[in-house]
N, C-alpha and C positions, 0 to 999 in steps of 0.2 A: 454599375457601381461596384467597385472593388472592395474586398474585405479590408478591414482596418485592424491593425495590431497595436496594442498598447502595452507598455511594460511599466509596472509600478514598483517603486521601492517602498517597503513598509518597515516601520519600526514599532514593534509591539510595546505596549505600555506596561505590561506585567507578564509574568511567566505564562499564565493562561490569559489569552486575549482573543477577542472576536472583532475583526475589522470588516466593516461593510464596504466591499470593493465597489459596489454600484455607487454608493455615496461618494467615495473617494474619486472615482472617475468623473462624476458630475462636477465635483469641486475643481478638478485639475483640467478636465477636457470638455466640459460643458455637456452637450447632448450628442456626443460622438457615437454613442450606441443606438440612438433613437431610430436611425433609418434601417436597422437590421433586425431580423427575426430570431437569430440565434447567436450564441457566444460560447466559445470554449475557454474555460478558466483553467490555468495551469500553475501548479506550485512545484518548485524545484527542491523541496525539502521533505524529509521523512518524518518530521514531527509537526508539520503544519500543512494543511490542505483544505479541501472542500468536501462537503457532503453532497450526495446526489440531490437534484432538484425535487424529485418525488418525495424524498424524506423531508426536506425543508418545507415543502408544501404541507405535509401532514403536521409539521410543527408550526404551521401558520406563519413561517418566516419571522418568527418572534423570539427574541431573547428570553421571553417569559417561559417558553417551552424548550428552547434550544439549550440553555444553560443547565437546567435539571437533567436533560437527556445526557449531556456529556458528563455531568457530575456523577451519574451512575457508574460510568466506566472509570472516571478518575478516582472514585472512591474505592474501586477494587484494587487499584495499585497506587497507594499513597507514595509521595516522594520520600527520599531519605529513609528507606525501609531496609537498609543493609543488603541491597541487591549486589550480587557478585559483579555484574556489569559495571557497577558504580565504584568498585574498589580498584582504584587506579593502579595500585601496586601489582595487580594481576594482569593488567593490560600490557602484556609484553610487546604487542605490535606497535605501541606508541613510544615515542622518545620521552625523555624526562621532561623536556619543555612542553610537549603536547599534553602530558598528564596534568600539568599545572593548569591548563586552560580547557581541557576536555570537559564538557558538561556531564553532570551525573543525571542522566535523563532516561534511565531504564523505564520508569513509570510512563514517560511521555510516549516512548515507542510502543509500549504495550497498549496504551490508550488509543493511539492513532490506529493501530491495526484492529483492535476489537470493536471500535465504534464505527468502522466503515468509512473513515476519511479516505479521500482519493487524491491522487496527484493531479488528475485531470477530470473535469466534470463539464458536461454540456448543458446549457440552460436555454430554454425557450424564452424569447424576449416578447412580452406582451405589450399592449398599448400603455399600460401603467407599469413602470419599473418596479421590480421587487428587490429586496435586499439579496445580495450574494455574499456570503460570509466566508472570509479567509480565517480559518480557525487555527490558532497557534497554541500548542501545548507546552512549548519550551522556549518562550520568547525572551527570557532573561537567563544568561549563563554566567560563568565565572568572570567574564570580561564586561558584564553589564548587558544592556539591551542589544539584542541581536538584530542584524539587518536581514530582511527577507525580500525576496523578489518574486513577483507573479506576472504572468503574461495573460492578456485577454485578447482573443481574436474574435471580432464580430463579423458575421457574414449572413447572407440571406439563404443560401442553399448549399448543400453538399452533393457533389456528383461523383459517382463511382468511376475510377480511372482504370483499375485492374484488380484482379484477384489471382491468387495462386495457392496451390496446396503444398504443405510442408510435412516432412516426416522427421520425427525426433527420436533417436535411440534412447531408451530408458532401461537398458540392461543393468542388472545389479539387484539391489534390495527391492523387495516388494513395496516398501515404504521409502519414498525418495523425493528429494527436492532438487530441482535443476535450475540453476541461475542461467537464464537465457542470454544474459549479457556476457557470460564467461567465454573468453576467446577460444577455449578448448572445444566448445561445441560448434563454434562457427556460425550459429544461426543468426545472431544479431548482426554480424558483419554482412552476412548474405542478404539480410533484409535491408540493411543500409545501402548496399550496392543496387539492389532492385529498386528501391524508392528513388535513389539518385538518378536512375535512368529516365525517370518521368519528369524531372525538373519541376516538382510541385512547389509553387511559391509558398502556399499556406494550405495545410490539410491535416489529415489524421490517418494513422494506420490502425486498423482494428485487427487484433489477433484473436481468433476464436477456435475453440476446440472442435474437432470433428463431431458430427451428430451422434456417432456411435460410441464416443469416448465416455467412459464412466469411471467413478472412483478417482476423480482427478479435478483439479481446478487451476486457475491462474490468478496471480496477484502481482502488484508492483510495490516493492518496498526495499529496505536495506537488509542485508544479511547480517544478523546480530548473533553470531555463534555463541559468544560467552554468555550473553543474556539468556539464551534459550537452553543451552546445555546445563547451566547451573541453576539459575533462578527458577526456570520452568520445571526442571527435574525435582526441585524441592517441593513444588506444588503437587506434582504427580505422585511423589512418594507419600505425602501426608497432607492432603488438601485442608483438613480441618485445622491442623496445627499451623499451616501457612496462613489460613484465614485469621486465626487468633493473633498471629504475630504481625501480619501486614495490615490488616484492617478489620476491625470488629464488625463493620457493616456487612461484610461478606457472610457472616454467620446467619444472617436472616434467610438465606436461601442456600444452605450447604449442599443439598442434593443436586443442584444445578451446576455447581462449580466444576466438576470434572468435564462436562460438556463445554462449558464456557471457557475453561482453560485451553481446550483444543483450539478454540477460536483465536485465542491470543497467540498460540504457537504458530499458526499459519504454516510456515515452511520449515522452520528450524526445529520443531518438535521431532521431526524424523531423525535428526542427528542424534538426539537422546536415545531414541528407540534402537537405531542401528548399532550404537555403541553397546547398549544393553544386550542386544542379540549376540554380538561378537563376544562380549565378556562372559555371558552365561552359556555360550555354545548352543544356542537355540537353532533349530533348522528353519528353513523358509516355510515349510508346511506348518510347523508349530506357530510361527509368526502369523501366518495368514489366518489360522483359526483364532488366535488371540486377538488379532486386529479386527476380525469380523465381529467379535463381541465388544471390544473396547473402543475401537476407533471408527469402524465402518458407519454405524448409524450416526454417532455424534458428528463425524466429519461432514456428512451430507446435511445434517440438521443445523449444526452450530457454526461450522467454519465459515459459511457464507462466502466461500471462494467463488469467484465469478467464472463463467465459461468464456468470457471475453474481456479483454483489456484494450485501452486505447492509448496511443502515443502521438504526441504532437509532431507533425512533419513540417519542416521548413527548409527550403532549398539552400538558403544562405547560412544555415547554422554552422558554426565553426568546427564542430566535431562530427559532422555528418547530418543528414536530413532528419534522422529520428532524434528528437530532443529529450534528454533525460538529465536530471540533476546529478551531481557528482556521485552520490551514494545510492541512486535509484536504479533498480534492476527489475525487469520483468521476470517472474519466477513461476515455474510449473511445479505443483506438488501433487503427488499421487499417494494413495494409501492401499493400492492393490495393483500389482504388476499386470499389464495387458498380456494376453497370450502371445502376441506377435513380438513383444519386446520393443515396440515402437508406439509412439503417439502421433496422431494426425492433427494438424493444425491448418487453419485457413487464414490467409492474410488478405485483407481487403483495404485498398488504398482509395481515399476519397479526397477530392480537391474542393476547397472552399471557394464559393463564388458569390 
């Protein structure tokens, strides 16, 4: 029995919306998932995705618990709170026409990152189907209801095809983020060519940090420079003032905000720090001592950066076998430079059968 791939077009009913994809598949495709034990759910958007199944299980797959869980993060970043990212006159990379329709969604991006939403999540399929929620944080924009797309690949087993070791140069600042999709690094195209050689009809590429790598993590998201360099910097300079201005509910737990703030930063926080280092003339040794106190522990405790990420692999994908949304990128973030100036990664390719 071959794997089955389904693609659904979704239209959220409101800016924040939760759509049960399992229910939608049953309505449009009957029991198409029933014969399979696993399914990979993929979102191609940076403000809409899936939670891990383990977390949904703890929330009992219920909106009764899911909505309050997400409301905690949405409350930290209310909409229309004068974010720099949302001030279109500052968005010089956009044309005048684009500024008219660009959504003001700084809060949605921050909520997506901080709450642990994923672009791809694998679910075990039991005898009784459970809800699989596509969670949209920015479903209505300036032009009305947005159109979303998600792919579901149902399969019975995944078989390892090949593995390889990779080395990535991270010379430069001790605190650094690297967009692995950036052509200047060549890593993503190298992986595309490698996966292409195996002609994987449907599968997944797992990218994992080497076992001895520390002070580093991986994520998949969009690079939001303006948002992180300005709005996040405001939080870091005066978190209590930011809490009072952006959301009074944040004052309930002020001591936790600095750590939580780092969770929202993910990868772009480092741009703020590096600019501060250069502006103040700080040395790398000074930075490392400072980061050991300020960032080291919170990064490990609060960032929740994963040691591995997964990317959907499909031989017939138009832009190469590794499938990403237009604005999605795999990103490596480190908060301490390795002694060798390199990071080791392990790529593992599996085929769905």
